[in-house]
DSSP file (Angstrom, degrees, kcal/mol; ACC not computed):
  #  RESIDUE AA STRUCTURE BP1 BP2  ACC     N-H-->O    O-->H-N    N-H-->O    O-->H-N    TCO  KAPPA ALPHA  PHI   PSI    X-CA   Y-CA   Z-CA
    1    1 A M              0   0    0      0, 0.0     2,-0.1     0, 0.0     0, 0.0   0.000 360.0 360.0 360.0 135.8   91.4  113.7  118.7
    2    2 A E        -     0   0    0      1,-0.1     2,-0.3    58,-0.0    57,-0.0  -0.440 360.0-126.5 -73.2 145.7   92.9  112.9  115.3
    3    3 A K        -     0   0    0     -2,-0.1    57,-2.5    23,-0.1    58,-2.0  -0.747  22.0-149.6 -95.0 141.5   91.3  110.2  113.2
    4    4 A V  E     -ab  26  61A   0     21,-2.8    23,-3.2    -2,-0.3    24,-1.1  -0.880   7.0-160.7-115.1 140.7   93.3  107.3  111.9
    5    5 A A  E     -ab  28  62A   0     56,-2.8    58,-3.0    -2,-0.4     2,-0.4  -0.910   8.8-153.5-113.6 147.7   93.0  105.2  108.8
    6    6 A L  E     -ab  29  63A   0     22,-2.0    24,-2.1    -2,-0.4     2,-0.5  -0.985   5.7-167.0-124.3 129.8   94.6  101.8  108.3
    7    7 A I  E     +ab  30  64A   0     56,-3.0    58,-3.1    -2,-0.4    24,-0.2  -0.966  62.3  38.3-117.0 116.4   95.5  100.3  105.0
    8    8 A G        -     0   0    0     22,-2.5    23,-0.1    -2,-0.5    -1,-0.1   0.399  51.7-161.8 112.2 114.3   96.3   96.6  105.1
    9    9 A L        +     0   0    0      4,-0.1    57,-0.1     5,-0.1    -1,-0.1  -0.242  43.3 129.6-120.6  44.0   94.6   93.9  107.1
   10   10 A G  S  > S-     0   0    0     55,-0.5     4,-2.7     4,-0.0     5,-0.3   0.066  84.0 -66.6 -73.4-161.6   97.1   91.1  107.1
   11   11 A V  H  > S+     0   0    0      1,-0.2     4,-1.5     2,-0.2     5,-0.1   0.943 139.1  36.4 -57.7 -51.1   98.1   89.4  110.4
   12   12 A M  H  > S+     0   0    0      2,-0.2     4,-2.6     1,-0.2     5,-0.2   0.927 117.2  51.6 -69.1 -44.9   99.9   92.5  111.7
   13   13 A G  H  > S+     0   0    0      1,-0.2     4,-2.9    52,-0.2     5,-0.2   0.878 107.7  52.8 -60.5 -39.6   97.4   95.0  110.2
   14   14 A H  H  X S+     0   0    0     -4,-2.7     4,-2.4     2,-0.2    -1,-0.2   0.923 111.9  45.0 -62.7 -44.4   94.5   93.2  111.7
   15   15 A R  H  X S+     0   0    0     -4,-1.5     4,-2.0    -5,-0.3    -2,-0.2   0.913 115.3  46.6 -67.8 -42.8   96.0   93.3  115.2
   16   16 A I  H  X S+     0   0    0     -4,-2.6     4,-2.4     1,-0.2    -2,-0.2   0.939 114.0  49.3 -62.7 -46.0   97.0   96.9  115.0
   17   17 A G  H  X S+     0   0    0     -4,-2.9     4,-2.8    -5,-0.2    -2,-0.2   0.888 107.7  53.7 -60.5 -41.4   93.6   97.9  113.6
   18   18 A A  H  X S+     0   0    0     -4,-2.4     4,-2.4     1,-0.2    -1,-0.2   0.920 110.9  46.2 -60.8 -43.9   91.8   96.0  116.4
   19   19 A N  H  X S+     0   0    0     -4,-2.0     4,-1.5     2,-0.2    -2,-0.2   0.901 113.5  48.4 -66.7 -40.5   93.7   97.9  119.0
   20   20 A L  H  X>S+     0   0    0     -4,-2.4     5,-1.7     2,-0.2     6,-1.1   0.900 112.3  49.4 -65.3 -40.1   93.2  101.3  117.2
   21   21 A A  H ><5S+     0   0    0     -4,-2.8     3,-1.0     1,-0.2    -2,-0.2   0.919 109.4  51.3 -64.7 -43.4   89.4  100.5  116.9
   22   22 A K  H 3<5S+     0   0    0     -4,-2.4    -1,-0.2     1,-0.3    -2,-0.2   0.815 108.6  52.2 -64.2 -29.8   89.1   99.6  120.6
   23   23 A S  H 3<5S-     0   0    0     -4,-1.5    -1,-0.3    -5,-0.2    -2,-0.2   0.583 114.3-119.9 -83.6  -8.8   90.8  102.8  121.5
   24   24 A G  T <<5S+     0   0    0     -3,-1.0    -3,-0.2    -4,-0.6    -2,-0.1   0.560  87.0 101.0  88.1   8.4   88.3  104.8  119.4
   25   25 A V      < +     0   0    0     -5,-1.7   -21,-2.8   -22,-0.1     2,-0.5   0.664  51.4  96.2-100.2 -17.6   90.7  106.5  117.0
   26   26 A L  E     +a    4   0A   0     -6,-1.1   -21,-0.2   -23,-0.2     3,-0.1  -0.616  39.7 165.1 -78.0 120.6   90.3  104.2  113.9
   27   27 A S  E     +     0   0A   0    -23,-3.2    20,-1.7    -2,-0.5     2,-0.3   0.732  59.7  10.0-106.9 -28.2   87.8  105.8  111.6
   28   28 A V  E     -ac   5  47A   0    -24,-1.1   -22,-2.0    18,-0.2    -1,-0.3  -0.998  55.9-161.7-155.0 148.9   88.3  103.9  108.3
   29   29 A I  E     -ac   6  48A   0     18,-2.2    20,-3.1    -2,-0.3     2,-0.3  -0.921   1.5-166.3-129.3 157.0   90.1  100.9  106.8
   30   30 A Y  E     +a    7   0A   0    -24,-2.1   -22,-2.5    -2,-0.3     2,-0.3  -0.993  11.2 168.2-141.2 139.6   91.1   99.7  103.3
   31   31 A N        -     0   0    0     18,-0.4     6,-0.1    -2,-0.3    -2,-0.0  -0.990  40.8-126.9-146.8 145.2   92.3   96.3  102.2
   32   32 A R  S    S+     0   0    0     -2,-0.3     2,-1.0     1,-0.1     3,-0.1   0.889 103.0  69.6 -58.7 -38.2   92.7   94.8   98.7
   33   33 A S  S  > S-     0   0    0      1,-0.2     4,-1.9    -3,-0.1     5,-0.2  -0.729  72.6-165.5 -82.5 105.6   90.5   91.9   99.8
   34   34 A V  H  > S+     0   0    0     -2,-1.0     4,-2.6     1,-0.2     5,-0.2   0.877  84.7  55.2 -61.7 -39.9   87.1   93.5  100.1
   35   35 A E  H  > S+     0   0    0      1,-0.2     4,-2.3     2,-0.2    -1,-0.2   0.908 107.4  49.2 -62.4 -41.9   85.6   90.6  102.0
   36   36 A K  H  > S+     0   0    0      1,-0.2     4,-2.1     2,-0.2    -1,-0.2   0.907 112.3  48.9 -63.2 -41.4   88.3   90.8  104.7
   37   37 A A  H  X S+     0   0    0     -4,-1.9     4,-2.7     2,-0.2    -2,-0.2   0.901 110.4  50.6 -65.1 -41.3   87.8   94.5  105.0
   38   38 A K  H  X S+     0   0    0     -4,-2.6     4,-2.5     2,-0.2     5,-0.2   0.904 109.7  50.2 -64.8 -41.4   84.0   94.1  105.3
   39   39 A R  H  X S+     0   0    0     -4,-2.3     4,-2.4     2,-0.2    -1,-0.2   0.929 113.1  46.3 -61.8 -44.7   84.4   91.5  108.1
   40   40 A F  H  X S+     0   0    0     -4,-2.1     4,-2.6     2,-0.2     5,-0.3   0.927 111.4  52.5 -62.3 -45.2   86.7   93.8  110.0
   41   41 A S  H  X>S+     0   0    0     -4,-2.7     4,-1.7     1,-0.2     5,-0.8   0.907 112.3  44.5 -57.6 -45.6   84.4   96.7  109.5
   42   42 A E  H  <5S+     0   0    0     -4,-2.5    -1,-0.2     1,-0.2    -2,-0.2   0.887 114.5  49.5 -67.3 -39.5   81.4   94.8  110.9
   43   43 A Q  H  <5S+     0   0    0     -4,-2.4    -2,-0.2    -5,-0.2    -1,-0.2   0.887 125.3  25.5 -67.7 -39.3   83.4   93.4  113.8
   44   44 A F  H  <5S-     0   0    0     -4,-2.6    -2,-0.2    -5,-0.2    -1,-0.2   0.449 101.2-120.4-110.9  -1.9   84.9   96.7  114.9
   45   45 A G  T  <5 +     0   0    0     -4,-1.7     2,-0.3    -5,-0.3    -3,-0.2   0.858  63.7 134.7  69.1  36.6   82.3   99.2  113.7
   46   46 A V      < -     0   0    0     -5,-0.8    -1,-0.2    -6,-0.2   -18,-0.2  -0.824  61.2 -93.4-114.9 158.7   84.6  101.2  111.4
   47   47 A K  E     -c   28   0A   0    -20,-1.7   -18,-2.2    -2,-0.3     2,-0.6  -0.391  31.6-142.2 -69.1 143.8   84.0  102.5  107.9
   48   48 A C  E     -c   29   0A   0    -20,-0.2     2,-0.2    -2,-0.1   -18,-0.2  -0.941  13.9-145.3-110.5 113.4   85.3  100.3  105.1
   49   49 A A        -     0   0    0    -20,-3.1   -18,-0.4    -2,-0.6   -12,-0.0  -0.535   6.6-154.9 -79.1 142.8   86.8  102.3  102.1
   50   50 A E  S    S+     0   0    0     -2,-0.2    -1,-0.1     1,-0.2   -20,-0.1   0.663  82.2  27.4 -88.3 -18.4   86.2  101.0   98.6
   51   51 A H  S >> S-     0   0    0      1,-0.1     3,-1.7   -21,-0.0     4,-0.5  -0.991  81.4-118.7-142.6 144.2   89.3  102.7   97.2
   52   52 A P  G >4 S+     0   0    0      0, 0.0     3,-1.3     0, 0.0     4,-0.4   0.851 113.6  60.8 -53.0 -35.5   92.6  103.8   98.9
   53   53 A N  G >4 S+     0   0    0      1,-0.3     3,-1.1    25,-0.2     4,-0.4   0.772  90.8  69.5 -64.3 -25.3   91.8  107.4   98.0
   54   54 A D  G X> S+     0   0    0     -3,-1.7     3,-0.8     1,-0.2     4,-0.5   0.758  86.5  66.3 -65.1 -24.4   88.6  107.3  100.1
   55   55 A V  H XX S+     0   0    0     -3,-1.3     3,-0.9    -4,-0.5     4,-0.8   0.794  88.4  67.8 -68.7 -25.3   90.7  107.1  103.3
   56   56 A L  H <4 S+     0   0    0     -3,-1.1     3,-0.3    -4,-0.4    -1,-0.2   0.813  97.0  53.2 -63.1 -29.7   91.9  110.6  102.8
   57   57 A K  H <4 S+     0   0    0     -3,-0.8    -1,-0.2    -4,-0.4    -2,-0.2   0.703 115.1  39.0 -77.1 -20.2   88.4  112.0  103.3
   58   58 A S  H << S+     0   0    0     -3,-0.9     2,-0.3    -4,-0.5    -1,-0.2   0.378 110.7  49.8-115.7   2.9   88.0  110.3  106.7
   59   59 A A     <  -     0   0    0     -4,-0.8   -55,-0.2    -3,-0.3     3,-0.1  -0.984  46.7-157.8-147.6 154.2   91.3  110.5  108.5
   60   60 A D  S    S+     0   0    0    -57,-2.5    26,-1.6    -2,-0.3     2,-0.4   0.739  91.7  40.6 -94.1 -32.6   94.1  112.8  109.5
   61   61 A I  E     -bd   4  86A   0    -58,-2.0   -56,-2.8    24,-0.2     2,-0.5  -0.964  69.8-159.3-122.5 134.0   96.8  110.0  109.9
   62   62 A I  E     -b    5   0A   0     24,-3.5     2,-0.5    -2,-0.4   -56,-0.2  -0.963   4.5-165.3-118.3 122.2   97.1  107.1  107.5
   63   63 A I  E     -b    6   0A   0    -58,-3.0   -56,-3.0    -2,-0.5     2,-0.5  -0.913   4.2-160.1-106.2 127.6   98.9  103.9  108.6
   64   64 A T  E     +b    7   0A   0     -2,-0.5     2,-0.4    23,-0.4   -56,-0.2  -0.926  12.9 179.7-107.5 131.8  100.0  101.4  106.0
   65   65 A V        +     0   0    0    -58,-3.1   -55,-0.5    -2,-0.5     2,-0.3  -0.763  30.4 150.4-126.7  82.5  100.7   97.8  107.0
   66   66 A L        -     0   0    0     -2,-0.4     6,-0.1   -57,-0.1    -2,-0.1  -0.742  55.0-111.7-120.9 163.5  101.7   96.3  103.7
   67   67 A S  S    S-     0   0    0     -2,-0.3     2,-0.3     1,-0.1    -1,-0.1   0.793  84.6 -16.3 -69.9 -32.7  104.0   93.4  102.7
   68   68 A D  S  > S-     0   0    0      1,-0.1     4,-2.0     0, 0.0     3,-0.2  -0.949  75.0 -81.5-161.5 177.9  106.7   95.3  100.9
   69   69 A D  H  > S+     0   0    0     -2,-0.3     4,-2.9     1,-0.2     5,-0.2   0.858 122.5  55.9 -59.9 -37.4  107.8   98.6   99.2
   70   70 A D  H  > S+     0   0    0      1,-0.2     4,-2.3     2,-0.2    -1,-0.2   0.902 107.2  49.1 -63.7 -40.1  106.0   97.7   95.9
   71   71 A A  H  > S+     0   0    0     -3,-0.2     4,-1.5     2,-0.2    -1,-0.2   0.911 112.5  48.2 -65.0 -42.1  102.7   97.3   97.8
   72   72 A V  H  X S+     0   0    0     -4,-2.0     4,-2.9     1,-0.2     3,-0.3   0.942 112.4  48.8 -62.7 -47.5  103.1  100.6   99.6
   73   73 A S  H  X S+     0   0    0     -4,-2.9     4,-2.3     1,-0.2    -2,-0.2   0.890 107.8  54.4 -60.4 -40.3  104.0  102.4   96.3
   74   74 A S  H  < S+     0   0    0     -4,-2.3     4,-0.3    -5,-0.2    -1,-0.2   0.847 114.4  41.0 -65.6 -32.1  101.0  100.9   94.5
   75   75 A V  H >< S+     0   0    0     -4,-1.5     3,-1.5    -3,-0.3     4,-0.4   0.926 113.8  50.7 -78.6 -47.5   98.6  102.2   97.2
   76   76 A I  H >< S+     0   0    0     -4,-2.9     3,-1.7     1,-0.3    -2,-0.2   0.862 102.9  61.2 -60.2 -36.7  100.3  105.6   97.6
   77   77 A C  T 3< S+     0   0    0     -4,-2.3    -1,-0.3     1,-0.3    -2,-0.2   0.709  98.0  59.5 -64.1 -18.8  100.2  106.2   93.8
   78   78 A Q  T <  S+     0   0    0     -3,-1.5     2,-0.3    -4,-0.3    -1,-0.3   0.582  81.4 103.0 -86.2 -10.0   96.4  106.0   94.0
   79   79 A F    <   -     0   0    0     -3,-1.7     3,-0.2    -4,-0.4   -26,-0.1  -0.566  51.1-169.7 -74.0 133.7   96.2  108.9   96.4
   80   80 A H  S    S+     0   0    0     -2,-0.3     2,-0.4     1,-0.3    -1,-0.2   0.790  73.7  22.3 -93.2 -31.6   95.0  112.1   94.7
   81   81 A E        +     0   0    0    -28,-0.1    -1,-0.3     1,-0.1     0, 0.0  -0.879  53.2 159.5-145.2 105.9   95.7  114.6   97.5
   82   82 A L    >   +     0   0    0     -2,-0.4     3,-2.4    -3,-0.2    -1,-0.1   0.482  33.0 130.3-102.8  -5.1   98.1  114.1  100.3
   83   83 A K  T 3  S+     0   0    0      1,-0.3     3,-0.1     3,-0.0    -2,-0.0  -0.273  81.1  11.2 -55.9 126.5   98.6  117.7  101.4
   84   84 A G  T 3  S+     0   0    0      1,-0.3     2,-0.3     0, 0.0    -1,-0.3   0.502 106.0 113.7  85.1   4.9   98.1  118.0  105.1
   85   85 A K    <   -     0   0    0     -3,-2.4     2,-0.5   -24,-0.0    -1,-0.3  -0.754  58.7-139.5-108.6 155.6   98.1  114.3  105.7
   86   86 A T  B      d   61   0A   0    -26,-1.6   -24,-3.5    -2,-0.3    -3,-0.0  -0.971 360.0 360.0-113.1 123.5  100.5  112.0  107.6
   87   87 A V              0   0    0     -2,-0.5   -23,-0.4   -26,-0.2    -1,-0.1   0.339 360.0 360.0-118.4 360.0  101.3  108.7  106.0
């Protein structure tokens, strides 16, 4: 089974992440607000990445749930190696 990473824990991201975690496919999350990410991590038992690039090591598929194109671009630009990944 492929492992999924989620970037963005706003209202929509939190709900999507909760469902992915309950189904057992969510392996790692990242959020700009570290405290929000830590709470989610503790609640659902998934790894909390400290940097967007860290999700690449723990997942095959990366889902972004961010507010706008600028937010997506700012995160994607921090990825060092996307070869073989689905974003």
